C-alpha positions in Angstrom: 60.3 109.0 112.2 61.6 110.1 108.6 65.0 111.2 109.7 65.5 108.1 112.1 65.2 106.3 109.4 67.6 106.8 107.2 69.6 107.7 109.9 69.3 103.8 110.3 70.1 102.9 107.0 73.0 104.9 107.2 74.5 103.4 110.4 73.7 100.3 108.7 74.8 100.2 105.4 77.9 101.4 106.5 78.3 98.8 109.1 77.7 96.0 106.1 79.9 98.0 104.6 83.1 97.9 107.0 82.1 94.2 107.6 82.3 92.8 104.1 86.2 95.6 104.8 87.0 93.7 107.4 85.6 90.0 106.5 87.7 90.3 103.0 91.2 91.6 105.1 90.8 89.3 108.3 90.3 85.9 105.3 93.5 86.8 103.9 95.3 87.4 106.9 94.1 83.8 107.9 96.7 81.8 107.5 99.8 83.8 108.8 97.3 83.5 111.8 96.7 79.8 112.4 100.7 80.1 111.4 101.4 81.9 114.4 99.1 80.3 117.0 99.9 76.8 116.4 103.9 78.1 116.5 103.0 80.2 119.9 101.0 77.1 121.4 102.7 73.5 120.0 101.4 71.1 118.9 99.3 68.0 120.7 95.8 66.9 119.1 93.7 68.4 120.9 95.2 72.0 120.1 95.9 71.1 116.5 91.7 70.2 116.0 91.4 73.8 118.1 93.7 76.2 115.9 92.4 74.5 112.4 89.1 75.1 113.7 89.6 78.6 114.8 91.3 79.6 112.2 90.0 78.4 109.4 89.7 80.9 106.5 85.5 80.8 107.0 85.8 81.5 110.8 87.9 84.6 110.7 86.9 86.3 108.0 83.1 85.3 110.0 84.9 86.9 112.9 86.4 89.5 111.9 83.5 90.7 109.5 80.9 90.9 111.7 83.0 92.4 115.0 84.9 94.9 112.8 81.0 95.7 111.2 79.4 95.7 114.1 81.7 98.0 115.7 82.4 100.5 112.8 78.0 100.3 113.0 78.4 101.2 116.9 80.9 103.4 116.4 78.8 105.5 113.0 76.1 105.5 116.0 77.5 107.1 118.8 79.1 109.8 116.4 76.1 111.1 115.0 73.5 110.7 118.9 71.7 113.8 118.4 73.7 115.6 115.0 70.5 117.3 112.8 73.0 119.1 110.5 76.0 118.1 109.0 77.2 121.0 106.6 80.1 121.2 104.1 81.6 123.9 103.3 85.0 124.9 101.4 87.6 126.9 103.2 88.2 131.1 102.3 90.8 131.0 103.8 94.8 131.1 102.7 97.3 129.7 104.0 99.7 133.0 104.9 96.0 133.5 106.7 95.5 131.4 108.7 99.8 131.3 110.2 98.4 134.9 111.3 
């Protein structure tokens, strides 16, 4: 029971951290995304309104943050399913031993 709570906290933390990183990068990319879509789609009034709404910095930041955070949390959950112990050990072999 305690292990499941700790695992859930780790997965949640990974999702929040990744979501934050994706949100920041999405916010930085928003002006480029808006310009690209406006060029591709065209410039009618309805299209312009839709592009402005969907590519505003807040919208792109939210989409990238929620999408990226959810994806990372899902991948983290799948990767750690059934894992009960994780240890990092130092490799004592030298590079020459590995080549032989």
